[in-house]
C-alpha positions as CSV (number, residue, x, y, z in Angstrom):
1,M,24.5,1.1,-14.2
2,S,22.7,4.0,-12.7
3,I,18.9,4.1,-12.4
4,T,17.3,6.4,-9.9
5,E,13.7,5.7,-8.8
6,G,11.5,8.4,-7.4
7,S,14.0,10.5,-5.5
8,S,16.5,12.0,-7.9
9,S,17.2,15.7,-8.2
10,R,15.0,15.8,-11.3
11,D,12.0,14.2,-9.5
12,Y,9.2,16.7,-9.3
13,G,6.4,14.1,-8.9
14,I,4.5,13.0,-5.8
15,K,7.0,11.7,-3.2
16,R,6.0,8.4,-1.6
17,S,6.7,8.6,2.2
18,S,5.5,7.0,5.4
19,I,3.1,9.0,7.6
20,E,4.9,8.4,10.9
21,D,8.5,9.4,10.0
22,Q,8.1,11.0,6.6
23,Q,10.8,8.6,5.1
24,H,10.8,8.0,1.4
25,I,9.5,4.5,0.4
26,P,10.7,3.6,-3.1
27,N,9.1,0.2,-3.1
28,V,5.5,0.7,-4.2
29,A,4.4,-2.7,-2.8
30,I,5.7,-1.8,0.7
31,F,4.4,1.8,0.4
32,L,0.8,0.8,-0.3
33,K,0.4,-1.6,2.6
34,R,2.6,0.3,5.1
35,T,0.9,3.6,4.5
36,A,-2.6,2.2,4.7
37,L,-1.8,0.5,8.0
38,E,-0.1,3.6,9.5
39,F,-3.1,5.6,8.4
40,L,-5.6,3.3,10.2
41,Q,-3.4,3.0,13.3
42,I,-3.2,6.8,13.7
43,L,-7.0,7.2,13.2
44,F,-7.9,4.4,15.6
45,N,-5.4,5.8,18.1
46,T,-7.5,8.9,18.4
47,R,-10.5,6.9,19.5
48,P,-11.2,6.7,23.3
49,P,-10.3,3.6,25.2
50,G,-13.1,1.0,25.0
51,S,-14.1,2.2,21.6
52,F,-11.7,0.4,19.2
53,H,-8.8,2.4,20.5
54,Y,-5.5,1.4,19.0
55,D,-2.2,1.5,20.9
56,Q,1.2,0.2,19.9
57,D,1.3,-1.3,23.4
58,D,-0.7,-4.5,23.0
59,T,-1.8,-4.4,26.7
60,K,-3.6,-1.1,26.1
61,S,-5.0,-1.7,22.6
62,D,-8.7,-2.6,22.0
63,I,-8.0,-3.6,18.4
64,L,-5.3,-5.3,16.4
65,I,-4.2,-3.5,13.1
66,A,-1.5,-5.4,11.3
67,D,-0.1,-7.1,8.2
68,V,-1.3,-10.6,7.7
69,H,2.3,-12.0,8.0
70,S,2.8,-10.5,11.4
71,V,-0.4,-11.6,13.1
72,D,-0.7,-14.1,15.9
73,T,-3.9,-16.1,15.1
74,K,-4.6,-16.4,18.8
75,A,-4.7,-12.7,19.2
76,V,-7.4,-12.3,16.6
77,G,-9.7,-14.5,18.6
78,V,-9.3,-12.4,21.7
79,R,-10.1,-8.9,20.3
80,P,-11.3,-7.4,17.0
81,A,-8.7,-6.8,14.3
82,I,-8.0,-5.2,10.9
83,I,-5.7,-7.4,8.8
84,A,-4.1,-6.1,5.6
85,V,-3.3,-8.3,2.6
86,R,-1.8,-6.7,-0.5
87,G,-3.1,-7.8,-3.9
88,P,-1.4,-7.6,-7.3
89,L,0.3,-4.5,-8.7
90,N,0.0,-3.5,-12.4
91,W,2.1,-0.9,-14.2
92,Q,0.3,1.4,-16.6
93,D,2.1,3.4,-19.3
94,V,0.7,6.9,-19.4
95,G,1.1,7.0,-23.2
96,I,3.0,9.6,-25.3
97,G,4.0,11.5,-22.2
98,S,5.7,8.6,-20.5
99,I,9.1,10.1,-21.2
100,E,8.6,13.4,-19.6
101,H,12.2,14.7,-19.7
102,R,15.2,14.1,-21.8
103,D,18.5,15.9,-21.4
104,Q,19.8,16.5,-24.9
105,T,23.4,17.2,-23.7
106,T,23.8,14.0,-21.6
107,G,21.1,11.7,-23.1
108,D,19.6,11.1,-19.6
109,Y,15.8,10.7,-19.4
110,T,13.0,10.5,-16.9
111,I,10.1,8.2,-17.3
112,N,6.7,8.6,-15.7
113,G,3.9,6.0,-15.3
114,L,1.3,4.8,-12.9
115,I,1.1,1.6,-10.8
116,I,-2.3,0.3,-10.0
117,G,-2.3,-1.6,-6.6
118,S,-5.0,-3.3,-4.6
119,L,-5.3,-4.0,-0.9
120,A,-7.8,-6.1,1.1
121,L,-8.5,-5.1,4.7
122,S,-10.3,-7.8,6.7
123,C,-12.3,-6.4,9.6
124,I,-12.6,-9.3,12.1
125,S,-14.6,-9.8,15.2
126,R,-16.4,-12.5,17.2
127,E,-19.6,-10.4,16.8
128,G,-21.1,-9.8,13.4
129,L,-22.4,-6.3,14.4
130,E,-19.0,-5.3,15.7
131,A,-17.2,-6.5,12.5
132,E,-19.7,-4.4,10.4
133,Q,-19.1,-1.4,12.5
134,I,-15.3,-1.7,12.1
135,G,-15.8,-2.2,8.3
136,H,-18.0,1.0,8.2
137,L,-15.2,3.0,10.0
138,V,-12.5,1.8,7.7
139,F,-14.6,2.3,4.5
140,N,-15.5,5.9,5.5
141,S,-12.0,6.7,6.7
142,F,-10.4,6.0,3.3
143,K,-13.3,7.8,1.6
144,M,-13.2,11.0,3.7
145,F,-9.4,11.3,4.1
146,R,-8.5,10.7,0.5
147,P,-6.9,14.2,0.1
148,V,-4.6,13.5,3.1
149,L,-3.4,10.2,1.6
150,Q,-2.7,11.9,-1.7
151,K,-0.2,14.2,0.1
152,Y,1.8,11.1,1.1
153,G,1.9,9.5,-2.4
154,F,-1.5,8.1,-3.3
155,F,-2.1,9.5,-6.8
156,Q,-5.7,8.4,-6.8
157,I,-8.1,6.1,-4.9
158,K,-9.8,4.5,-7.9
159,S,-12.3,2.3,-6.0
160,L,-13.4,1.4,-2.6
161,N,-15.7,-1.6,-1.8
162,I,-17.2,-3.1,1.3
163,G,-17.9,-6.8,1.1
164,A,-20.6,-9.0,2.7
165,E,-20.3,-10.2,6.3
166,T,-18.9,-13.8,6.3
167,L,-18.9,-16.2,9.2
168,V,-15.7,-18.2,9.7
169,E,-15.6,-21.4,11.8
170,Q,-12.3,-23.0,12.7
171,E,-12.3,-26.8,12.3
172,G,-12.2,-28.6,15.7
173,S,-13.0,-25.5,17.6
174,D,-16.1,-23.7,18.9
175,D,-14.6,-20.3,18.1
176,R,-16.4,-18.4,15.4
177,T,-15.3,-15.1,13.9
178,T,-17.0,-12.7,11.5
179,V,-15.1,-11.0,8.6
180,V,-16.2,-7.9,6.7
181,P,-13.7,-7.2,3.9
182,I,-12.8,-3.8,2.5
183,Y,-11.3,-3.7,-0.9
184,L,-9.2,-0.7,-2.0
185,T,-7.7,0.0,-5.4
186,A,-5.3,2.9,-5.8
187,T,-3.0,4.4,-8.4
188,I,0.5,5.4,-7.4
189,Q,2.9,7.6,-9.5
190,D,6.0,5.7,-10.5
191,R,8.9,7.8,-11.9
192,W,12.5,7.0,-12.5
193,S,15.5,8.5,-14.2
194,M,18.1,6.6,-16.3
195,E,21.5,8.1,-17.1
196,D,22.8,7.6,-20.6
197,V,25.8,5.6,-19.3
198,A,23.4,3.0,-17.9
199,S,21.6,2.8,-21.2
200,K,24.9,2.2,-23.0
201,Q,25.9,-0.5,-20.5
202,L,22.6,-2.3,-20.9
203,K,22.9,-2.2,-24.7
204,Q,26.4,-3.7,-24.4
205,L,25.1,-6.4,-22.2
206,V,22.4,-7.3,-24.7
207,I,24.9,-7.4,-27.6
208,D,27.4,-9.5,-25.6
209,H,24.6,-11.9,-24.7
210,V,23.4,-12.3,-28.3
211,F,26.8,-12.9,-29.7
212,K,27.8,-15.3,-27.0
213,A,24.5,-17.2,-27.4
214,K,25.4,-17.8,-31.0
């Protein structure tokens, strides 16, 4: 069965790629979080040392920018951080135009739709004012650089929200951190092509399953 997602010879849509190495990312869930983190790491890398400067070398970095699953909780207490958590993804049919191409000779067709994804970026610091400042920078960065992100595969940034400052206290510890959340919702183009042979194989599988079930 042959189904090609987002990178076939008939794909004329927006190519989803990473910012650092330009590699195609077919998985929308990975694309959304990875691209957002790369974007922030590149921006904060341009800031001078001592002013939320980001460096891949932890010994030189003023701030931690990472996925929630790769974060050492002790590191968050030492310096400010931006932690990404992906929310749900929803597929949206674009209507009548969802089948945008059908080859009459082979029966192959290409389907076009949109995936709506959400991302939460927690701006964390031991100081409330510092967390607010980081949140302000993140919020404005996605707002101002929206056209740049669209070149890498973001179809549209539908909404951008900055949440209220929240104080977090760890049980059994005197450590207190402040979190300012940024919520981003984006649409990402999702296109794939299916060859007629795949459709026929799928149909045969359904028929076999129905008759065997009886």
